[in-house]
Biopython code that builds the backbone (N, CA, C, O; Angstrom):
import numpy as np
from Bio.PDB.StructureBuilder import StructureBuilder

atoms = [
    (1, "MET", "N", (26.663, -85.366, 107.897)),
    (1, "MET", "CA", (27.093, -84.096, 107.350)),
    (1, "MET", "C", (26.971, -83.023, 108.434)),
    (1, "MET", "O", (25.959, -82.941, 109.130)),
    (2, "VAL", "N", (27.977, -82.232, 108.561)),
    (2, "VAL", "CA", (27.993, -81.165, 109.555)),
    (2, "VAL", "C", (27.494, -79.889, 108.911)),
    (2, "VAL", "O", (27.973, -79.468, 107.858)),
    (3, "LYS", "N", (26.526, -79.288, 109.566)),
    (3, "LYS", "CA", (25.991, -78.012, 109.076)),
    (3, "LYS", "C", (26.579, -76.893, 109.912)),
    (3, "LYS", "O", (26.592, -76.979, 111.140)),
    (4, "LYS", "N", (27.063, -75.852, 109.270)),
    (4, "LYS", "CA", (27.545, -74.688, 109.989)),
    (4, "LYS", "C", (26.426, -73.669, 110.037)),
    (4, "LYS", "O", (25.720, -73.455, 109.052)),
    (5, "HIS", "N", (26.275, -73.056, 111.169)),
    (5, "HIS", "CA", (25.244, -72.050, 111.355)),
    (5, "HIS", "C", (25.907, -70.730, 111.719)),
    (5, "HIS", "O", (26.878, -70.692, 112.475)),
    (6, "PHE", "N", (25.371, -69.665, 111.175)),
    (6, "PHE", "CA", (25.890, -68.336, 111.433)),
    (6, "PHE", "C", (24.767, -67.453, 111.933)),
    (6, "PHE", "O", (23.612, -67.620, 111.544)),
    (7, "CYS", "N", (25.110, -66.516, 112.794)),
    (7, "CYS", "CA", (24.135, -65.571, 113.328)),
    (7, "CYS", "C", (23.578, -64.734, 112.177)),
    (7, "CYS", "O", (24.339, -64.206, 111.365)),
    (8, "ASP", "N", (22.259, -64.615, 112.108)),
    (8, "ASP", "CA", (21.621, -63.845, 111.041)),
    (8, "ASP", "C", (21.896, -62.352, 111.172)),
    (8, "ASP", "O", (21.789, -61.615, 110.192)),
    (9, "LYS", "N", (22.247, -61.901, 112.368)),
    (9, "LYS", "CA", (22.474, -60.476, 112.560)),
    (9, "LYS", "C", (23.939, -60.088, 112.404)),
    (9, "LYS", "O", (24.267, -59.212, 111.604)),
    (10, "CYS", "N", (24.829, -60.741, 113.170)),
    (10, "CYS", "CA", (26.236, -60.314, 113.165)),
    (10, "CYS", "C", (27.139, -61.207, 112.322)),
    (10, "CYS", "O", (28.276, -60.828, 112.044)),
    (11, "GLY", "N", (26.666, -62.381, 111.909)),
    (11, "GLY", "CA", (27.451, -63.263, 111.057)),
    (11, "GLY", "C", (28.408, -64.174, 111.796)),
    (11, "GLY", "O", (29.142, -64.927, 111.156)),
    (12, "LYS", "N", (28.428, -64.135, 113.122)),
    (12, "LYS", "CA", (29.319, -64.971, 113.914)),
    (12, "LYS", "C", (28.871, -66.428, 113.821)),
    (12, "LYS", "O", (27.675, -66.717, 113.848)),
    (13, "GLU", "N", (29.849, -67.358, 113.711)),
    (13, "GLU", "CA", (29.508, -68.773, 113.647)),
    (13, "GLU", "C", (28.979, -69.225, 115.004)),
    (13, "GLU", "O", (29.544, -68.889, 116.044)),
    (14, "ILE", "N", (27.884, -69.993, 114.981)),
    (14, "ILE", "CA", (27.285, -70.469, 116.225)),
    (14, "ILE", "C", (27.164, -71.982, 116.182)),
    (14, "ILE", "O", (27.040, -72.576, 115.110)),
    (15, "ASN", "N", (27.200, -72.595, 117.342)),
    (15, "ASN", "CA", (27.020, -74.034, 117.465)),
    (15, "ASN", "C", (25.573, -74.271, 117.859)),
    (15, "ASN", "O", (25.211, -74.145, 119.029)),
    (16, "ASN", "N", (24.755, -74.609, 116.889)),
    (16, "ASN", "CA", (23.315, -74.690, 117.089)),
    (16, "ASN", "C", (22.793, -76.028, 116.590)),
    (16, "ASN", "O", (21.699, -76.086, 116.028)),
    (17, "LEU", "N", (23.546, -77.098, 116.781)),
    (17, "LEU", "CA", (23.179, -78.374, 116.195)),
    (17, "LEU", "C", (21.925, -78.987, 116.797)),
    (17, "LEU", "O", (21.107, -79.541, 116.062)),
    (18, "SER", "N", (21.751, -78.906, 118.095)),
    (18, "SER", "CA", (20.608, -79.568, 118.717)),
    (18, "SER", "C", (19.285, -78.958, 118.267)),
    (18, "SER", "O", (18.347, -79.696, 117.966)),
    (19, "SER", "N", (19.185, -77.630, 118.213)),
    (19, "SER", "CA", (17.933, -77.013, 117.791)),
    (19, "SER", "C", (17.710, -77.179, 116.295)),
    (19, "SER", "O", (16.567, -77.261, 115.847)),
    (20, "ALA", "N", (18.798, -77.229, 115.509)),
    (20, "ALA", "CA", (18.651, -77.432, 114.072)),
    (20, "ALA", "C", (18.118, -78.825, 113.792)),
    (20, "ALA", "O", (17.289, -79.007, 112.900)),
    (21, "ASP", "N", (18.587, -79.810, 114.547)),
    (21, "ASP", "CA", (18.083, -81.163, 114.382)),
    (21, "ASP", "C", (16.600, -81.228, 114.711)),
    (21, "ASP", "O", (15.835, -81.890, 114.009)),
    (22, "PHE", "N", (16.188, -80.545, 115.776)),
    (22, "PHE", "CA", (14.776, -80.519, 116.146)),
    (22, "PHE", "C", (13.947, -79.839, 115.065)),
    (22, "PHE", "O", (12.880, -80.335, 114.702)),
    (23, "ASP", "N", (14.429, -78.700, 114.542)),
    (23, "ASP", "CA", (13.696, -77.985, 113.499)),
    (23, "ASP", "C", (13.526, -78.848, 112.256)),
    (23, "ASP", "O", (12.448, -78.876, 111.661)),
    (24, "ASP", "N", (14.588, -79.555, 111.860)),
    (24, "ASP", "CA", (14.499, -80.437, 110.694)),
    (24, "ASP", "C", (13.494, -81.550, 110.930)),
    (24, "ASP", "O", (12.702, -81.877, 110.045)),
    (25, "MET", "N", (13.524, -82.134, 112.123)),
    (25, "MET", "CA", (12.595, -83.210, 112.450)),
    (25, "MET", "C", (11.155, -82.680, 112.474)),
    (25, "MET", "O", (10.255, -83.319, 111.928)),
    (26, "PHE", "N", (10.933, -81.528, 113.098)),
    (26, "PHE", "CA", (9.599, -80.947, 113.174)),
    (26, "PHE", "C", (9.058, -80.637, 111.790)),
    (26, "PHE", "O", (7.898, -80.930, 111.500)),
    (27, "ASN", "N", (9.881, -80.048, 110.929)),
    (27, "ASN", "CA", (9.440, -79.685, 109.591)),
    (27, "ASN", "C", (9.104, -80.915, 108.768)),
    (27, "ASN", "O", (8.141, -80.895, 108.001)),
    (28, "SER", "N", (9.876, -81.987, 108.910)),
    (28, "SER", "CA", (9.585, -83.191, 108.138)),
    (28, "SER", "C", (8.290, -83.836, 108.614)),
    (28, "SER", "O", (7.515, -84.338, 107.800)),
    (29, "VAL", "N", (8.046, -83.829, 109.925)),
    (29, "VAL", "CA", (6.811, -84.421, 110.452)),
    (29, "VAL", "C", (5.609, -83.559, 110.086)),
    (29, "VAL", "O", (4.561, -84.093, 109.722)),
    (30, "SER", "N", (5.740, -82.236, 110.176)),
    (30, "SER", "CA", (4.604, -81.372, 109.863)),
    (30, "SER", "C", (4.253, -81.445, 108.383)),
    (30, "SER", "O", (3.082, -81.320, 108.025)),
    (31, "SER", "N", (5.248, -81.646, 107.512)),
    (31, "SER", "CA", (4.937, -81.759, 106.083)),
    (31, "SER", "C", (4.200, -83.060, 105.791)),
    (31, "SER", "O", (3.427, -83.127, 104.834)),
    (32, "GLU", "N", (4.427, -84.105, 106.605)),
    (32, "GLU", "CA", (3.704, -85.365, 106.439)),
    (32, "GLU", "C", (2.220, -85.205, 106.729)),
    (32, "GLU", "O", (1.397, -85.909, 106.144)),
    (33, "PHE", "N", (1.869, -84.297, 107.618)),
    (33, "PHE", "CA", (0.473, -84.069, 107.964)),
    (33, "PHE", "C", (-0.187, -83.027, 107.074)),
    (33, "PHE", "O", (-1.326, -82.635, 107.329)),
    (34, "GLY", "N", (0.500, -82.575, 106.044)),
    (34, "GLY", "CA", (-0.083, -81.640, 105.107)),
    (34, "GLY", "C", (0.122, -80.185, 105.467)),
    (34, "GLY", "O", (-0.337, -79.305, 104.739)),
    (35, "ASN", "N", (0.788, -79.909, 106.550)),
    (35, "ASN", "CA", (1.050, -78.532, 106.947)),
    (35, "ASN", "C", (2.328, -78.086, 106.266)),
    (35, "ASN", "O", (3.406, -78.583, 106.592)),
    (36, "GLU", "N", (2.230, -77.168, 105.339)),
    (36, "GLU", "CA", (3.383, -76.737, 104.563)),
    (36, "GLU", "C", (4.224, -75.688, 105.267)),
    (36, "GLU", "O", (5.339, -75.405, 104.829)),
    (37, "SER", "N", (3.720, -75.104, 106.349)),
    (37, "SER", "CA", (4.488, -74.067, 107.028)),
    (37, "SER", "C", (5.632, -74.699, 107.808)),
    (37, "SER", "O", (5.520, -75.815, 108.316)),
    (38, "SER", "N", (6.717, -73.971, 107.891)),
    (38, "SER", "CA", (7.856, -74.454, 108.641)),
    (38, "SER", "C", (8.183, -73.462, 109.749)),
    (38, "SER", "O", (7.639, -72.358, 109.788)),
    (39, "ILE", "N", (9.060, -73.856, 110.633)),
    (39, "ILE", "CA", (9.480, -72.967, 111.705)),
    (39, "ILE", "C", (10.371, -71.892, 111.104)),
    (39, "ILE", "O", (11.402, -72.193, 110.504)),
    (40, "ILE", "N", (9.976, -70.667, 111.265)),
    (40, "ILE", "CA", (10.782, -69.563, 110.751)),
    (40, "ILE", "C", (11.210, -68.728, 111.949)),
    (40, "ILE", "O", (10.435, -67.936, 112.486)),
    (41, "GLN", "N", (12.439, -68.920, 112.348)),
    (41, "GLN", "CA", (12.999, -68.170, 113.458)),
    (41, "GLN", "C", (14.420, -67.791, 113.076)),
    (41, "GLN", "O", (15.113, -68.560, 112.410)),
    (42, "PRO", "N", (14.849, -66.627, 113.488)),
    (42, "PRO", "CA", (16.226, -66.254, 113.180)),
    (42, "PRO", "C", (17.204, -67.120, 113.964)),
    (42, "PRO", "O", (16.933, -67.504, 115.102)),
    (43, "GLN", "N", (18.332, -67.420, 113.354)),
    (43, "GLN", "CA", (19.391, -68.121, 114.070)),
    (43, "GLN", "C", (20.372, -67.069, 114.544)),
    (43, "GLN", "O", (21.029, -66.407, 113.741)),
    (44, "LEU", "N", (20.465, -66.923, 115.848)),
    (44, "LEU", "CA", (21.259, -65.854, 116.433)),
    (44, "LEU", "C", (22.263, -66.416, 117.427)),
    (44, "LEU", "O", (22.033, -67.456, 118.044)),
    (45, "CYS", "N", (23.389, -65.705, 117.571)),
    (45, "CYS", "CA", (24.346, -66.051, 118.621)),
    (45, "CYS", "C", (23.737, -65.629, 119.956)),
    (45, "CYS", "O", (22.709, -64.953, 119.992)),
    (46, "ASN", "N", (24.378, -66.032, 121.051)),
    (46, "ASN", "CA", (23.824, -65.740, 122.385)),
    (46, "ASN", "C", (23.635, -64.245, 122.616)),
    (46, "ASN", "O", (22.619, -63.826, 123.170)),
    (47, "LYS", "N", (24.600, -63.446, 122.200)),
    (47, "LYS", "CA", (24.525, -61.999, 122.418)),
    (47, "LYS", "C", (23.347, -61.390, 121.650)),
    (47, "LYS", "O", (22.568, -60.617, 122.206)),
    (48, "CYS", "N", (23.228, -61.742, 120.385)),
    (48, "CYS", "CA", (22.144, -61.189, 119.564)),
    (48, "CYS", "C", (20.786, -61.742, 119.988)),
    (48, "CYS", "O", (19.774, -61.048, 119.887)),
    (49, "GLU", "N", (20.761, -62.993, 120.463)),
    (49, "GLU", "CA", (19.500, -63.594, 120.900)),
    (49, "GLU", "C", (18.943, -62.885, 122.126)),
    (49, "GLU", "O", (17.728, -62.739, 122.259)),
    (50, "LYS", "N", (19.823, -62.443, 123.027)),
    (50, "LYS", "CA", (19.366, -61.692, 124.200)),
    (50, "LYS", "C", (18.673, -60.406, 123.760)),
    (50, "LYS", "O", (17.613, -60.061, 124.283)),
    (51, "GLY", "N", (19.266, -59.699, 122.804)),
    (51, "GLY", "CA", (18.653, -58.475, 122.296)),
    (51, "GLY", "C", (17.343, -58.753, 121.589)),
    (51, "GLY", "O", (16.378, -58.007, 121.748)),
    (52, "TYR", "N", (17.303, -59.832, 120.804)),
    (52, "TYR", "CA", (16.088, -60.222, 120.087)),
    (52, "TYR", "C", (14.970, -60.538, 121.068)),
    (52, "TYR", "O", (13.839, -60.085, 120.893)),
    (53, "ASN", "N", (15.286, -61.321, 122.108)),
    (53, "ASN", "CA", (14.267, -61.669, 123.110)),
    (53, "ASN", "C", (13.774, -60.442, 123.850)),
    (53, "ASN", "O", (12.598, -60.362, 124.207)),
    (54, "LYS", "N", (14.662, -59.480, 124.086)),
    (54, "LYS", "CA", (14.280, -58.243, 124.751)),
    (54, "LYS", "C", (13.279, -57.466, 123.895)),
    (54, "LYS", "O", (12.300, -56.927, 124.410)),
    (55, "ILE", "N", (13.533, -57.412, 122.584)),
    (55, "ILE", "CA", (12.620, -56.724, 121.660)),
    (55, "ILE", "C", (11.268, -57.427, 121.625)),
    (55, "ILE", "O", (10.228, -56.769, 121.659)),
    (56, "VAL", "N", (11.273, -58.757, 121.557)),
    (56, "VAL", "CA", (10.024, -59.523, 121.515)),
    (56, "VAL", "C", (9.234, -59.317, 122.799)),
    (56, "VAL", "O", (8.021, -59.111, 122.755)),
    (57, "ASP", "N", (9.909, -59.371, 123.941)),
    (57, "ASP", "CA", (9.223, -59.177, 125.228)),
    (57, "ASP", "C", (8.615, -57.784, 125.322)),
    (57, "ASP", "O", (7.477, -57.637, 125.769)),
    (58, "GLU", "N", (9.356, -56.761, 124.908)),
    (58, "GLU", "CA", (8.850, -55.383, 124.960)),
    (58, "GLU", "C", (7.655, -55.212, 124.022)),
    (58, "GLU", "O", (6.679, -54.550, 124.372)),
    (59, "THR", "N", (7.732, -55.808, 122.834)),
    (59, "THR", "CA", (6.628, -55.719, 121.877)),
    (59, "THR", "C", (5.387, -56.404, 122.434)),
    (59, "THR", "O", (4.285, -55.864, 122.346)),
    (60, "ASN", "N", (5.563, -57.589, 123.004)),
    (60, "ASN", "CA", (4.428, -58.304, 123.596)),
    (60, "ASN", "C", (3.804, -57.511, 124.737)),
    (60, "ASN", "O", (2.582, -57.493, 124.891)),
    (61, "LYS", "N", (4.641, -56.857, 125.536)),
    (61, "LYS", "CA", (4.142, -56.034, 126.637)),
    (61, "LYS", "C", (3.309, -54.871, 126.097)),
    (61, "LYS", "O", (2.240, -54.571, 126.630)),
    (62, "ARG", "N", (3.795, -54.219, 125.043)),
    (62, "ARG", "CA", (3.050, -53.092, 124.463)),
    (62, "ARG", "C", (1.731, -53.549, 123.855)),
    (62, "ARG", "O", (0.726, -52.846, 123.951)),
    (63, "ILE", "N", (1.730, -54.714, 123.234)),
    (63, "ILE", "CA", (0.482, -55.249, 122.668)),
    (63, "ILE", "C", (-0.500, -55.545, 123.786)),
    (63, "ILE", "O", (-1.684, -55.222, 123.682)),
    (64, "LYS", "N", (-0.007, -56.163, 124.865)),
    (64, "LYS", "CA", (-0.870, -56.489, 126.003)),
    (64, "LYS", "C", (-1.461, -55.219, 126.612)),
    (64, "LYS", "O", (-2.651, -55.178, 126.924)),
    (65, "ASP", "N", (-0.633, -54.181, 126.781)),
    (65, "ASP", "CA", (-1.117, -52.910, 127.328)),
    (65, "ASP", "C", (-2.139, -52.263, 126.397)),
    (65, "ASP", "O", (-3.138, -51.714, 126.862)),
    (66, "TYR", "N", (-1.902, -52.323, 125.106)),
    (66, "TYR", "CA", (-2.839, -51.759, 124.128)),
    (66, "TYR", "C", (-4.178, -52.461, 124.195)),
    (66, "TYR", "O", (-5.225, -51.816, 124.142)),
    (67, "LEU", "N", (-4.149, -53.796, 124.313)),
    (67, "LEU", "CA", (-5.407, -54.542, 124.364)),
    (67, "LEU", "C", (-6.168, -54.292, 125.658)),
    (67, "LEU", "O", (-7.398, -54.343, 125.674)),
    (68, "LYS", "N", (-5.460, -54.025, 126.728)),
    (68, "LYS", "CA", (-6.120, -53.695, 127.994)),
    (68, "LYS", "C", (-6.874, -52.378, 127.889)),
    (68, "LYS", "O", (-7.939, -52.212, 128.484)),
    (69, "GLU", "N", (-6.310, -51.439, 127.122)),
    (69, "GLU", "CA", (-6.953, -50.125, 126.956)),
    (69, "GLU", "C", (-8.228, -50.218, 126.146)),
    (69, "GLU", "O", (-9.137, -49.414, 126.353)),
    (70, "LYS", "N", (-8.326, -51.151, 125.249)),
    (70, "LYS", "CA", (-9.496, -51.264, 124.363)),
    (70, "LYS", "C", (-10.604, -51.960, 125.015)),
    (70, "LYS", "O", (-11.662, -52.140, 124.410)),
]
sb = StructureBuilder()
sb.init_structure("model")
sb.init_model(0)
sb.init_chain("A")
sb.init_seg("    ")
for serial, (resi, resn, name, xyz) in enumerate(atoms, 1):
    if name == "N":
        sb.init_residue(resn, " ", resi, " ")
    sb.init_atom(name, np.array(xyz, "f"), 0.0, 1.0, " ", f" {name:<3s}", serial, name[0])
structure = sb.get_structure()
């Protein structure tokens, strides 16, 4: 069965089969070990993912700087 994936931000269709297969495999294995949490990450197209990574990097930098001050 072919799964279609769309960007969570802009709605553009993305070809994300390899990572989706990994996520499905990881979630099935983790549930076998009693861990109910799953991978929760946005599915983004390349353009939106660059912006998302930029936000994450900037946030991590600010957290690191804040912890250095304390």
